[in-house]
Legacy VTK file of the C-alpha trace (Angstrom):
# vtk DataFile Version 3.0
C-alpha trace
ASCII
DATASET POLYDATA
POINTS 278 float
-64.793 6.831 6.515
-61.639 8.387 5.224
-59.272 6.124 3.338
-55.551 6.668 3.519
-54.246 8.412 0.475
-51.212 7.522 -1.591
-49.525 10.670 -0.295
-49.878 9.472 3.292
-48.276 6.152 2.473
-45.521 7.987 0.633
-44.763 10.104 3.703
-44.500 6.982 5.886
-42.158 5.381 3.383
-40.001 8.479 3.263
-39.843 8.629 7.069
-38.847 4.975 7.211
-36.254 5.578 4.534
-34.962 8.567 6.467
-34.530 6.371 9.514
-32.479 3.881 7.518
-30.380 6.687 6.051
-29.761 8.149 9.505
-28.668 4.768 10.831
-26.359 4.359 7.845
-24.827 7.811 8.383
-24.434 7.126 12.108
-22.701 3.808 11.347
-20.404 5.468 8.830
-19.494 8.183 11.329
-18.684 5.548 13.926
-16.404 3.737 11.463
-14.641 6.975 10.523
-14.151 7.912 14.183
-12.679 4.482 14.873
-10.347 4.747 11.897
-9.264 8.255 12.888
-8.460 7.145 16.443
-6.590 4.076 15.198
-4.558 6.104 12.689
-3.489 8.548 15.419
-2.515 5.639 17.654
-0.635 3.872 14.864
1.195 7.096 13.975
2.685 7.112 17.463
3.556 3.418 17.192
5.006 3.655 13.676
7.121 6.773 14.035
7.497 7.140 17.782
6.490 10.046 19.960
9.349 12.294 18.865
10.020 14.191 15.672
13.040 11.991 14.979
10.763 9.103 14.035
8.995 11.166 11.392
12.289 12.642 10.181
13.693 9.150 9.647
10.633 8.106 7.629
11.398 10.991 5.255
15.184 10.618 5.330
15.269 6.857 4.605
14.306 6.964 0.884
16.756 9.830 0.282
19.498 7.769 1.932
18.706 4.632 -0.091
18.631 6.535 -3.384
21.888 8.357 -2.580
23.746 5.196 -1.520
22.692 3.204 -4.579
23.519 6.093 -6.908
27.014 6.401 -5.413
27.440 2.627 -5.578
26.709 2.429 -9.304
28.759 5.545 -9.953
31.683 3.879 -8.167
31.333 0.878 -10.456
31.445 3.177 -13.443
27.946 2.154 -14.413
24.841 4.211 -14.522
22.440 1.369 -14.883
19.352 1.743 -17.072
18.797 5.229 -18.449
22.326 5.926 -17.212
22.093 9.728 -17.374
19.069 9.616 -15.114
19.795 6.664 -12.849
18.812 8.454 -9.600
15.413 9.256 -11.127
14.993 5.761 -12.574
15.892 4.161 -9.266
13.621 6.554 -7.327
10.613 5.578 -9.446
11.326 1.974 -8.485
12.352 2.173 -4.847
9.531 4.505 -3.742
6.642 2.191 -4.721
8.621 -0.867 -3.589
9.296 0.615 -0.148
5.619 1.564 0.085
4.574 -2.031 -0.522
7.247 -3.508 1.719
6.669 -1.191 4.672
2.888 -1.388 4.383
2.686 -5.184 4.178
5.164 -5.629 7.031
3.407 -3.015 9.191
-0.007 -4.594 8.559
1.482 -8.005 9.303
1.905 -6.972 12.951
-1.473 -5.227 13.255
-3.338 -8.000 15.089
-0.562 -8.757 17.532
0.090 -5.100 18.377
-3.580 -4.152 18.828
-4.850 -7.223 20.665
-6.171 -5.313 23.734
-8.266 -3.003 21.523
-10.312 -5.890 20.116
-12.096 -6.179 23.457
-14.004 -3.036 22.462
-17.039 -3.848 20.267
-16.418 -0.866 17.958
-12.882 -1.992 17.032
-12.603 -4.903 14.626
-9.465 -6.687 13.572
-9.776 -5.526 9.978
-10.021 -1.914 11.203
-6.516 -2.187 12.662
-5.097 -3.498 9.369
-6.885 -0.825 7.335
-5.715 1.963 9.654
-2.109 0.871 9.219
-2.502 0.837 5.436
-4.032 4.326 5.432
-1.267 5.711 7.654
1.478 4.189 5.511
-0.222 5.408 2.312
-0.452 8.999 3.555
3.151 8.941 4.779
4.427 7.399 1.556
2.617 9.875 -0.706
4.094 12.790 1.246
7.554 11.238 0.828
6.997 10.739 -2.910
6.120 14.417 -3.343
9.187 15.517 -1.356
11.531 13.191 -3.271
10.289 14.301 -6.678
10.511 17.974 -5.679
14.100 17.296 -4.607
14.812 15.510 -7.906
13.407 18.426 -9.890
15.555 20.899 -7.968
18.819 18.904 -7.933
18.704 16.674 -11.023
16.391 18.817 -13.187
13.937 15.929 -13.274
10.861 16.321 -15.431
7.337 16.631 -14.097
5.425 13.297 -14.186
3.364 13.026 -17.360
0.521 10.865 -16.005
-0.034 11.278 -12.274
-3.317 9.391 -12.537
-1.585 6.245 -13.747
1.019 6.555 -11.015
-1.739 6.754 -8.388
-3.534 3.741 -9.877
-0.287 1.767 -9.681
0.162 2.927 -6.078
-3.382 1.867 -5.296
-2.714 -1.602 -6.699
0.401 -1.975 -4.577
-1.581 -0.793 -1.550
-4.257 -3.416 -2.187
-1.567 -6.067 -2.610
0.101 -4.938 0.634
-3.220 -5.171 2.478
-3.815 -8.708 1.204
-0.283 -9.879 1.942
-0.152 -8.144 5.321
-3.501 -9.512 6.459
-2.429 -13.069 5.652
0.846 -12.552 7.516
-1.001 -11.119 10.518
-3.307 -14.136 10.801
-0.500 -16.645 10.233
1.546 -14.828 12.868
-1.012 -15.971 15.428
-0.191 -19.611 14.704
3.427 -19.408 13.634
5.509 -16.824 15.477
8.257 -16.915 12.825
5.962 -15.826 9.977
6.950 -12.159 10.064
10.673 -12.916 10.169
10.386 -15.337 7.242
8.489 -12.711 5.246
11.214 -10.121 5.855
13.796 -12.609 4.588
11.720 -13.252 1.454
11.513 -9.526 0.763
15.309 -9.247 0.584
15.638 -11.022 -2.785
12.411 -9.313 -3.894
14.362 -6.044 -3.747
16.480 -7.280 -6.675
13.818 -9.000 -8.798
11.046 -6.403 -8.669
12.388 -4.012 -11.284
14.132 -1.425 -9.141
17.328 -1.607 -11.239
15.892 -2.667 -14.601
12.800 -2.572 -16.764
10.889 -5.662 -17.865
11.577 -4.711 -21.463
15.360 -4.923 -20.926
15.214 -8.501 -19.600
15.737 -11.512 -21.856
12.420 -13.136 -22.881
13.109 -16.414 -21.053
13.626 -14.536 -17.753
10.810 -12.128 -18.438
8.345 -15.027 -18.473
9.279 -15.707 -14.857
9.455 -12.092 -13.667
5.950 -11.185 -14.864
4.495 -13.586 -12.272
5.732 -11.157 -9.614
2.835 -8.702 -9.094
5.094 -6.099 -7.471
7.002 -5.502 -10.692
3.755 -4.630 -12.490
3.040 -1.890 -9.953
6.558 -0.489 -10.186
6.664 -0.549 -13.993
3.213 1.065 -14.232
4.389 3.761 -11.801
7.392 4.432 -14.066
5.222 4.429 -17.175
3.177 7.195 -15.572
6.302 9.210 -14.858
8.218 8.998 -18.155
6.757 10.426 -21.378
8.032 7.396 -23.313
8.267 4.097 -21.466
7.389 0.642 -22.758
4.727 -1.006 -20.617
3.455 -3.647 -23.019
4.342 -6.391 -20.516
2.708 -4.573 -17.594
-0.742 -5.588 -16.365
-2.459 -3.525 -13.696
-5.392 -5.935 -13.965
-3.114 -8.747 -12.827
-1.814 -6.626 -9.935
-5.326 -5.821 -8.711
-6.519 -9.398 -9.260
-3.721 -10.848 -7.112
-4.373 -8.186 -4.470
-8.099 -8.995 -4.338
-7.474 -12.755 -4.173
-4.993 -12.356 -1.319
-7.370 -9.998 0.494
-10.193 -12.537 0.140
-7.971 -15.338 1.450
-6.843 -13.116 4.308
-10.441 -12.314 5.273
-11.295 -16.025 5.231
-8.298 -16.749 7.425
-9.375 -13.989 9.778
-12.879 -15.430 10.086
-11.561 -18.952 10.747
-9.028 -17.635 13.233
-11.712 -15.675 15.092
-13.973 -18.713 15.236
-11.163 -20.895 16.559
-10.298 -18.366 19.244
-13.919 -18.207 20.354
LINES 1 279
278 0 1 2 3 4 5 6 7 8 9 10 11 12 13 14 15 16 17 18 19 20 21 22 23 24 25 26 27 28 29 30 31 32 33 34 35 36 37 38 39 40 41 42 43 44 45 46 47 48 49 50 51 52 53 54 55 56 57 58 59 60 61 62 63 64 65 66 67 68 69 70 71 72 73 74 75 76 77 78 79 80 81 82 83 84 85 86 87 88 89 90 91 92 93 94 95 96 97 98 99 100 101 102 103 104 105 106 107 108 109 110 111 112 113 114 115 116 117 118 119 120 121 122 123 124 125 126 127 128 129 130 131 132 133 134 135 136 137 138 139 140 141 142 143 144 145 146 147 148 149 150 151 152 153 154 155 156 157 158 159 160 161 162 163 164 165 166 167 168 169 170 171 172 173 174 175 176 177 178 179 180 181 182 183 184 185 186 187 188 189 190 191 192 193 194 195 196 197 198 199 200 201 202 203 204 205 206 207 208 209 210 211 212 213 214 215 216 217 218 219 220 221 222 223 224 225 226 227 228 229 230 231 232 233 234 235 236 237 238 239 240 241 242 243 244 245 246 247 248 249 250 251 252 253 254 255 256 257 258 259 260 261 262 263 264 265 266 267 268 269 270 271 272 273 274 275 276 277
């Protein structure tokens, strides 16, 4: 009688493990295919089917920066870092617009993609994630174009710490995903949610550090401003751009913590909403 050897058992284990690995790879490929298809679909929704939609996505930040620069020049004020106000404002408005556009775009993900959720391979979170990925890619392209323009026109310096700028961008992206997901679920119950959020973002434009640094604010006001997670992402983005920039009041840990908490709450809301609908 021949007894099975340890090598034989090892081969069976490896074959079983290979089966699990193949299933994992197949599942990952399915997820990536779904995300790719959703991103292509969202690109048409976000920017339209013509080149004008994409051109406007690139032109908008240039227009905002130009208008605000002319406005402060007309007042005879350069704002913070007065000789470089266009650059200072650009390092604030670019990450802010990324967060604002992403969170608002994600906030309409469930409503806009409702028919797709009848397919078993498309989940509600996939739609939100696809919109974040599309907005992130678009925004990073715009950032590169704006900074190249700044270097050519205003002799702007090259960013000193691109890694820190990307980490700050990642934190704002996580925050946008959490905020947007909560808005999307609430939109199912309260149709005015998205409009209210857009109204809230109007004052956020002025209190998120686009025109000032945290360091320049009086201590009593600074204690209130640091509760705003957006300002931490913007200030960290600036700290990565300038060779010398005070970021002692900036906390990327706080930015990521708030983003994770909001994402967790949004996922819970999504689960409850799905159960109620079923």
